[in-house]
C-alpha positions as CSV (number, residue, x, y, z in Angstrom):
1,X,-1.6,-18.3,-5.7
2,X,-2.9,-20.3,-2.8
3,X,-3.4,-19.1,0.8
4,X,-0.4,-19.7,3.1
5,X,-0.6,-20.6,6.8
6,X,1.8,-20.4,9.6
7,X,0.3,-21.3,13.0
8,X,-2.7,-19.1,13.5
9,X,-1.7,-16.6,10.7
10,X,-3.2,-17.1,7.3
11,X,-2.0,-15.1,4.3
12,X,-4.5,-14.8,1.4
13,X,-3.4,-13.4,-2.0
14,X,-5.3,-10.3,-3.1
15,X,-5.5,-8.8,-6.6
16,X,-5.5,-5.2,-5.5
17,X,-2.3,-3.2,-5.3
18,X,-1.3,-1.4,-2.2
19,X,-2.3,1.9,-4.0
20,X,-5.8,0.5,-4.4
21,X,-6.0,-0.5,-0.8
22,X,-4.7,3.0,0.4
23,X,-3.7,1.8,3.8
24,X,-1.3,3.2,6.3
25,X,2.3,1.9,5.9
26,X,3.6,0.5,9.2
27,X,7.1,0.9,10.4
28,X,7.6,-2.8,11.2
29,X,7.1,-6.3,9.6
30,X,5.4,-8.1,12.5
31,X,2.2,-9.8,11.2
32,X,1.0,-11.0,14.6
33,X,2.1,-11.2,18.2
34,X,1.5,-14.2,20.5
35,X,-0.7,-13.2,23.4
36,X,0.7,-15.8,25.7
37,X,4.3,-16.2,24.7
38,X,5.1,-12.8,23.1
39,X,6.5,-14.6,20.1
40,X,5.9,-12.9,16.7
41,X,5.1,-13.9,13.2
42,X,7.5,-11.6,11.3
43,X,9.3,-11.1,8.0
44,X,13.0,-11.7,8.5
45,X,14.3,-11.8,5.0
46,X,13.4,-10.2,1.6
47,X,12.0,-6.9,0.7
48,X,8.5,-6.3,2.0
49,X,6.2,-3.6,3.5
50,X,3.2,-3.9,5.8
51,X,0.1,-1.8,5.6
52,X,-3.1,-1.5,7.7
53,X,-6.5,-0.4,6.5
54,X,-9.7,-0.6,8.6
55,X,-8.2,-3.1,11.0
56,X,-6.8,-5.4,8.4
57,X,-3.1,-5.9,7.6
58,X,-1.8,-6.2,4.1
59,X,1.7,-7.5,3.3
60,X,3.4,-6.5,0.0
61,X,6.4,-8.6,-1.0
62,X,8.6,-6.9,-3.5
63,X,11.5,-9.4,-3.7
64,X,11.0,-12.8,-5.4
65,X,10.1,-14.1,-2.0
66,X,10.2,-13.1,1.7
67,X,10.8,-15.3,4.7
68,X,8.1,-15.5,7.4
69,X,9.5,-16.7,10.8
70,X,8.1,-17.6,14.2
71,X,9.8,-19.2,17.2
72,X,7.5,-22.2,17.4
73,X,7.0,-22.8,13.6
74,X,9.3,-23.5,10.7
75,X,10.1,-20.5,8.5
76,X,8.2,-20.4,5.3
77,X,8.7,-18.5,2.0
78,X,6.1,-16.0,0.9
79,X,6.1,-15.3,-2.9
80,X,6.1,-11.9,-4.4
81,X,2.7,-10.2,-4.4
82,X,0.1,-8.6,-2.1
83,X,-1.3,-10.6,0.8
84,X,-4.1,-10.0,3.2
85,X,-3.1,-11.1,6.8
86,X,-5.8,-13.0,8.7
87,X,-5.7,-14.5,12.2
88,X,-7.6,-17.8,12.6
89,X,-10.6,-17.7,14.8
90,X,-12.5,-20.5,16.5
91,X,-16.1,-20.7,17.9
92,X,-16.8,-21.1,21.5
93,X,-20.3,-21.0,23.2
94,X,-19.4,-17.5,24.4
95,X,-18.7,-16.4,20.8
96,X,-15.8,-16.2,18.3
97,X,-12.3,-15.8,19.6
98,X,-8.9,-15.5,17.9
99,X,-6.6,-18.5,18.1
100,X,-3.5,-17.8,20.1
101,X,0.0,-19.4,19.7
């Protein structure tokens, strides 16, 4: 599987299962929140769970696919599997910063 991108959120497939990651299960499916607009990258359809371990989010999609939505981007399908959630960063003279929607 290839990485999937929606705005500043990048999902990278991982080979480990959630049991191997041993993260904390989160009570929501929000992958990222916009700092300026408050809009969210979130799973709106399909069966999925979100975990956090050492500051990194992992998405586990149980259904054939899940739908990732955001108010400023088109909805995209995420295939079944385990995904590491990353937020794109960019370099500035002051250092690295996370890209914001």
